[in-house]
C-alpha positions as CSV (number, residue, x, y, z in Angstrom):
1,M,96.9,114.2,93.8
2,L,99.6,111.6,94.2
3,P,98.6,108.0,94.9
4,I,99.0,106.7,98.5
5,K,100.8,103.4,99.2
6,Q,100.4,101.8,102.6
7,K,103.7,100.8,104.2
8,V,104.8,99.2,107.4
9,F,108.1,99.7,109.2
10,A,109.6,97.4,111.9
11,Y,111.8,98.7,114.6
12,I,113.0,95.4,115.9
13,T,114.8,95.5,119.2
14,H,116.8,93.1,121.3
15,Q,117.4,94.7,124.7
16,Q,118.7,98.2,123.8
17,R,119.7,97.4,120.3
18,L,117.9,98.1,117.0
19,L,118.1,95.8,114.0
20,L,119.4,97.5,110.8
21,F,120.4,96.3,107.4
22,A,122.1,97.2,104.2
23,H,121.4,95.8,100.7
24,T,124.4,93.4,100.1
25,F,124.9,94.5,96.4
26,I,123.1,97.9,96.4
27,P,125.1,100.1,98.8
28,E,123.3,103.3,97.5
29,A,120.1,101.9,99.1
30,G,121.5,103.1,102.5
31,I,121.0,101.7,106.0
32,Q,117.4,100.7,106.6
33,V,115.0,99.0,109.0
34,P,112.8,96.2,107.8
35,A,109.8,97.6,105.9
36,G,107.4,96.8,103.1
37,T,104.1,97.3,101.4
38,L,100.8,96.2,102.9
39,E,98.9,93.6,100.7
40,P,95.3,94.5,99.7
41,G,93.0,94.1,102.8
42,E,96.0,93.4,105.1
43,Q,95.9,95.0,108.5
44,P,99.1,96.9,109.5
45,E,99.8,94.7,112.5
46,S,99.7,91.6,110.4
47,G,101.7,93.2,107.6
48,V,104.5,94.4,109.8
49,L,105.0,90.9,111.3
50,R,104.9,89.4,107.8
51,E,107.4,91.9,106.3
52,A,109.7,91.6,109.3
53,F,109.9,87.8,109.0
54,E,110.2,87.9,105.2
55,E,113.1,90.3,105.3
56,T,115.0,89.1,108.3
57,G,114.2,85.4,108.7
58,L,113.5,85.9,112.4
59,S,110.7,83.9,113.8
60,G,109.0,84.6,117.2
61,L,108.9,88.4,116.9
62,L,106.6,90.0,119.4
63,L,104.5,93.0,118.5
64,D,104.9,95.7,121.2
65,R,103.0,98.7,119.8
66,L,102.4,101.2,117.0
67,L,104.8,104.1,117.5
68,G,103.2,106.4,115.0
69,I,102.1,107.1,111.4
70,H,103.9,109.4,109.0
71,E,103.2,110.3,105.4
72,R,106.2,110.9,103.2
73,D,106.3,112.2,99.6
74,M,108.7,109.9,97.7
75,S,109.3,112.2,94.7
76,D,112.9,112.8,96.0
77,F,113.5,109.1,95.2
78,G,111.9,109.3,91.8
79,N,108.5,107.8,93.0
80,N,105.5,110.0,92.3
81,E,103.6,108.7,95.3
82,I,102.9,109.2,99.0
83,H,103.9,106.5,101.5
84,R,101.6,106.3,104.5
85,R,104.0,104.6,106.9
86,Y,103.0,102.7,110.1
87,F,106.0,102.4,112.4
88,Y,105.9,99.5,114.9
89,H,108.1,98.4,117.7
90,L,108.7,94.6,117.6
91,I,110.8,92.7,120.2
92,Y,113.0,89.8,119.4
93,P,113.1,87.7,122.6
94,K,115.6,85.0,121.6
95,P,119.4,84.9,121.6
96,V,120.8,86.9,118.6
97,Q,123.6,86.7,116.2
98,A,125.7,89.9,115.9
99,R,125.5,89.8,112.0
100,W,123.9,87.7,109.4
101,R,122.8,87.7,105.7
102,H,119.3,86.8,104.7
103,A,117.6,86.7,101.3
104,E,114.1,88.0,100.8
105,E,112.7,85.6,98.3
106,H,109.6,87.6,97.2
107,P,110.2,91.4,97.4
108,S,107.0,93.5,97.4
109,S,108.5,96.1,95.0
110,H,107.6,95.3,91.4
111,D,110.9,96.8,90.1
112,E,113.0,94.3,92.1
113,Q,113.5,90.7,91.3
114,G,114.0,88.2,94.1
115,P,115.9,87.0,95.9
116,I,117.4,90.2,97.4
117,L,120.3,89.8,99.9
118,F,120.4,91.9,103.0
119,D,123.2,92.2,105.6
120,F,121.8,92.6,109.1
121,F,123.4,94.0,112.2
122,W,122.4,95.4,115.6
123,A,123.1,98.9,116.8
124,T,122.8,100.2,120.4
125,I,120.1,102.9,120.6
126,P,120.7,105.8,120.3
127,H,124.5,106.3,120.0
128,E,125.4,103.5,117.5
129,V,122.5,104.0,115.1
130,P,123.8,105.5,111.9
131,P,121.8,107.9,109.7
132,L,119.0,106.0,108.1
133,I,117.8,106.6,104.5
134,A,114.5,108.1,103.5
135,D,113.2,109.0,107.0
136,H,113.4,105.3,108.2
137,G,114.5,106.9,111.5
138,W,111.4,109.1,111.8
139,F,110.2,107.6,115.1
140,L,113.5,106.6,116.7
141,P,113.1,109.2,119.5
142,Q,109.7,107.6,120.4
143,L,111.4,104.2,120.3
144,H,114.2,105.3,122.5
145,Q,111.7,106.8,125.0
146,R,109.7,103.5,124.9
147,L,112.8,101.4,125.6
148,N,113.8,103.7,128.5
149,S,110.3,103.4,130.0
150,Q,110.4,99.6,129.7
151,A,113.9,99.5,131.4
152,C,112.7,101.7,134.2
153,A,109.6,99.6,134.7
154,A,111.7,96.4,134.8
155,K,114.0,97.8,137.5
156,N,111.0,98.6,139.7
157,I,109.7,95.0,139.6
């Protein structure tokens, strides 16, 4: 039986846009959303806020909700482990930059030495979101539905 690692994924939105990033010097890492490993004893809700801040540098993120949990065998990436992934929707309520670079000082992966540079950008959901690596987009349909529901509710107020 493969070991299970607990992971959190942050779908950070600003209006109808999703925050994405690429590794500045590792293009083969693909386009991703902020994510990381839960620390021992850490609750997923706390972990996703911590990881989102560490990777993006954005403060003031608001936790909307858990979109779902998905288990993924990572052997296709050379990791003999299962990732139990908690996907959350977070909202960034402040004015945004179109693009920026941020360094994660203390990456959770033991095979990476910090700092790691990330190039962030926003993509309108769903049409501007490119293919994401390693099933990072697993719950994008649920996110799109959630954003549409919130937009409809706001119009009825």
